[in-house]
N, C-alpha and C positions, 0 to 999 in steps of 0.2 A: 335908622333904616328907612329909606323912601318906599312908600307903598303906592304902586301904580294903580290907577283906576282902570277897570276893564274897558276894552275898546268896544265901541258900538259899530255894528255893521248894518248898513241899510240894504235891504233886499231890493233887487231891481224890479221894476214894474212889469206887469204882464198884461198885454193886450190880447184878450181871448175872444174867440168867436166859434160858435158851433154852427156848422153848415146845415144841421138838422136834416141831413139826407136820409137818415134811417128812423126818424120819428114816425110813429103810426098814430094819426089823430083819431081815426075811427076804424073799427074792426068789423069784418064781414067774412064769416067762414062758410058761407053758402055758395061759394064759387069753386070751379074746378082749377086744379093746379096747372093745367096745360096753358092757361092764359098767360102765365108769367113767361113761358118759353116763347109764345108769340110776341109778347112785348119786348123780350130780349132780342129776338131776331129782327124785329122792326127797327129797334133803336140802333143796332150795330150794322145793319145791312148796307147802308149808304157808305159808311167808313170802309167796309170790306170791299165794296164795289170799286171805289177809287183805288184802293191798294191792289186789287186783282187786275184792274185794267192797266195799271202801271207796270205790273209784273209780267202779265201775259197780254200784251197790247193787241196782238193779232187775233185773239180767240174770242168767240162769241159767248156771251153770258146767257144761260138759259135757266129756267126753273125746272124742278123735278118732273112736273107733269108734261113738259115738252120733250124730255129725253127720249120717250118712246118713238116720237116722230123723227128723231134726228138720226143721221147716218152713224153707223158704228165705226166707220173709218176715220172720222174726224174727232178732234179733241175739243172739249167744251169746258166752260167754267160754271160751277154750280155752287150756290151759297145756301147754307142751312145750319142746323144745330146738330152737333154730334150726340149720338146716343150709344153708350157702351153696354151691350148685353153681357151680364155676368151671372153665372149660375151660383156663385158663392156669396152674392150680395144678399143682405138681410131682406126678408120678406115677411108679410103679415102671416103667412102660413106657418113659418117657423115660430113666430110669436105665439100662435094658437097651440102649437104642439107643446110649448112650455106650460101653457095654462092647463092642458090636459095631461101633463106629465108623460108625454110620449117621447120616445127616443129622438134626439135631434143632434145636429152637429155642434161641436164646441164653438164658442165665440172665437172669431178670427181677428187678427190684427191687419190682415191684408186679404182683399177679396179678389185679387187678380189671379188669372190662370191662363193656360195656353188655349182654353176653350172660349175665351172672350171674343165677341163679335162686334164690329163697329158699323154703325149705320149713320147716314146723314138724312135728316128730316126737315120738312118745313111745315106749314100749317095744313098741308093737304096730303102729302105722300112721304114715304120713307124708302130709301134705297141702301142696299148693303155695299159697303166699301171694301175693296180687296186690293191686293198688290203689296209689294215689299217696300215701297217708297215711304209709306207712313207707318211709323212705329206705334202700334196700338197701346203699348205700355206707357207712352209719354203723354197720353190724352185721357180725359175723363168726360163723363156725361155733362152736357150743358154748355159746352164751348161752341160759340158761333164761329164758323170756319168757312173758308172758300177753298174748294178743291178743283184741281185741274186734271182732266183725264178723259176717258171715253167709256161708253157703255158697252158691256159684253152681250153676247147672244142670250145668256140666261137672265139678263136684267140687272146684273151686278155692275158696279161702277169701278173701273180700274183706275186707281189714283196714281198720277205721275208726280204731281207736286201739290202743295197746299200753302195757305197763309192764314194768319190770324189778324184780328183787328189792329193789334199793335198798341203802342203807348198813346196816351192821350196827347193831342197835338198842342194844347195850351202849355206855354212855358211858365215855369215858376218865376215869381217876381224877382227882379234883380235886387241884390242886397248891397247897400252902400258899404264900402270898405271900412269906414270909420264908425259905422252904426253898431252899437253894442246891443245884442239881442238877448244875451244871457244864455242859460242852459235849462234843459228839462231833464227830469229824472223819471225813468220808466221802470215799473216793478210789476210783477204778476205772481199769481199762485201763492198768496199768503197762507191759504188753507188752515184757518184758525181752528177748525174742528179737530184736525189731526195733528197740527203743529203745536206740541205742548211746550216747546222750548221758547221761553219768553226773553232770554238774554239777547238773542240776535235782533228781536223786534225792539227791545228797549235801546239797544245800541244804534239801530237805524233811526229811531225817533229822536234820540239825543243828538245824533250827528246832524240830522236835517234841521233841527231847531237851534243848532249852534251852541249846544251845552257842553260839547266836548271837542277836543282837537286843538291844534296850535292855531296861531293867528293866520297862517297860510291856508290851513284847511278851512277855517271859519270864513275867510275871504272867498274861497271857492264855493262853499255852501251858500253864501249870500248871493251868489250869481244864479242860483237855481230859481227860476221864475214860476215853474209849474211842475207838479208831480202827477204822472199818469199811472193809475193802478189798473192793469189790464186783466181783470177778471179772476174768478175763483178765490176771492178774498175770504169768504166765510167757509166754503167747502170746496175742496179740490178734487174730490172723487166721490163715488157712491158705491157702496158694497152691494153686490147682487146675491140674492139668496134664492134657493129653489122654493117652489110653491109649498112643497111638503115640509112641515115644521118651521115655516117662516116666522110665525109669531112666537115660536119657542126660542129663537135665536136673537131676533131683533124686532122691536115693535115700532110702530109709527110714532108713538108717544116719545120714545127715546130719541129718535131722529129729530123730532120737533124741539125737544129740550136742548139737544146739542146745537141745533141751528140758532135757537134763541140766545143761548149763552154766548155762542161765538159771535153773533151779531152785536151783542152788547160789548164784547171784547174788542171788536173792530171799531165800534163807536168811540170807546175810550182810547184806542190806539190813535185814531185820526184826530181827536179833539185838540191836543197840543200842537199838532202839525198844521192843521187848518187855520190856526190863529196866527201863523207867521208865513204861510205859503199857500198858494192856490193848489187845489186838488181836483183832478178829473177822475172820477170813479166809474169804471166800466163793469158791468156784470159779466159773469162767466157761465160756463155750461152748467155748473152745479150750484150756483148762487140762487137765492130765493126770489126768482122773477120768472117771467115766461121762458119756456124752453126753446121756442121757435125763434129763428133768426128773422129780422134783427131783434135781439133781446132789448127790451126797454129798460130804462134806468131803474135802479132799486127805489122802492117807495121811501119817501122821506121819514116815515114813521119808524122804519127799521133802524135808521141812524138818527135818532131824535136830537142828539146834541150837536153833532157835526153838521148836519144838514141845515142848521139855522144860520150858518155863516155864509156871507156872500162869496167868499173865496172857495166854497165847496160847490162842485158841479157834478150832478149825476148824469152820466152820458149813456149812450146806447152801445150795443155791441153787434156789428162793427161800429166804428165811429170815425168821423173826419171833421176836422176843424182847423183853425189857424191859431198859432201861438207866436206873438210878436212877428207877424208877417210870414212866418214859415207854415206851410200846409202840412199837417200831421194826420196820418190815417193809419188804421190798424184794427186788429181784432184780438179777441181773447184766445184765439188759436184754433177754434173748431174748423173753419174752412180749410186750413192748411193740414191739420191732422187727418181730416177726412179725405183730402186729395191723396195723401200718402197711403191710405187704406185701399182706395179703388184703383190707383195707378199701379203699374207693375215694375217701376224702376226702384228696385230694393235699395240700391246704393245712393239714391238721390237724397240730398239733405233737405230739411225744411226750408232752408234759405233758397235752394234751387226752385222749389215750388212757389215760394213767395215772389221770386223774380218772374216766374212764368205767368202768374196771375196778372202781372202788368201787361204782358204781351197778349194775354187773352182779354184784357180790359174788363176784368170782372173780379170782384172781391170773393165771391163764393159760387163758382160755377156748378158745383155738385148739389147746390140747394135748388129745388126741394127734393131731389132724387134720393140722396142718402144723408143729407143734413136737413133736419126739420126746419121749415121756413113758413112764413105767413103766405097765404095764397093771394098774391097781388094780381090785379086784373090788367089795368091799362099801362102800368109802368113796372120796371124792374129796378129798385133802388140800389142793387148790388153792382150795377154797371158803373165803371169809373168815369166820372165826368170831369174830375180835376186831377192834375198831375201832382202827387204829393212830394214834398221835399224829404219827409221822413215816413217810412212805411214799415210797420212792425207787426209781429205776431207774438202773442203772449203764451205762457204756459208750455214752453218748449223744454226739452230735456237739458239743453246746454246753450250757452251764449254763442252767437255767431253773427257776423255782420259783413256788409259789403257796400262799397260806394260805387254806384252804378251811373254811368253816363250813357244816355240814350242817343240814338242817331239824330235827333232833332235838338240836341243840346240840353235836355233835361238831366239834372243831377239829382239822384235819389239815394238816400241812405236806407238800406235794408237792414233790419235788426230782428234777430230771434231773441226774445226775452225769456230767460230761464225761470223755472219755478223757484220762487224764493224759499218755500218750505223745504226744498231739497238742496238748493245750492247756496242759499243766503246771499244771493247776488242781485244787485240792481244795476241798471245801465244809465250812465250819464251821457247826455248828448249836447254838444255845443251847437247852438242855433246859428252861430256865425259861420263856422267852417264845416259843420256836420260831422266833426270828429267825435268818436264814441270811446268810452272807457268803462269797463265793468268795475263796480264797487262791491267788495265782499264784506259781509258782516258776520262771517263765521267765527266760531269760538276757537277753532284750531289754528 
């Protein structure tokens, strides 16, 4: 009987580059948050101005302070930042009532209501927007916007039409037809603190390392050049307890031990994978790093074994970089989940809002209003300056995707990455044609 020697598969090379758009070199928390809105408006104003003039060529562009002197009979173009006043939005006063054990509202999954009021503001003034042409439920605080309309006698601005900055104008690099770029695998929400089932993790590890599967499957796995882990790897949620009896139900020491054990478990899980494939590890909302966006990479000491390899890269959240000439950008999910809370479109999917952020040209428009963010002064790193080929959001409830072609020829693959701890699903993306396929590692 002839015994065949096992076939050897050579994994394709990976040319990786981090654009370092979200890295914070030095920190200063002695500044006010309004400066990031000023920086955001200043950076996007020229783009909006060109778009507004092309859309409403015959109309005059004015600033808010000039509206008072203008005629109420004429229409004008005004550029500013949207602010959505919401009574149900979390506030520090509500947090204090929790500390004092005073009655308060239950936590909400959506802050929108019919009482919401929309304003447009710049670095000097704020004006209330009215009219039925703009759907207040489709916008959130922090969007830089151009509105077209006229001022009313009471000082309010009646909106007739509006426009956003739009997609970034730079086109993605052309890909040669015969060029083999390989594939990337995106996964999120491992949640090792609460995910006690190790079978799906072992199946994932053995599949990625080529230890299981037929020759066809192993050939496909060998084409994976990079694995992106989009946050909440150690912990995927946090339990909230009332102040009364807190230490009787859960102690900080218990949480610390759980995090430590799960971090060691993650390190052991990544160790065999990082020895045969590049890994980009992004932190998530509940991982042990800074809570404010952009979250910085996990400290190498947390993953003492895996972090020693050159094929391991600790990334920020959000993150943007290139993998084999394809621009990849995304987050661990906080910006999209927060938009869903403050917007009023109940039936809109996360993929819809992911696409909308491209039109807003901003990764996290609700930061720092309802998403904790670092108080940047002169720049806003969340502004989109590159057109991504692949744009994803991690820790979603289910897998969803769309291939989007913009009006200037940009082709963008949008992907909602599901929580692995709940769905046991990862997403495989072909860098050549941007086709995607979910890969399930469930036991059923």
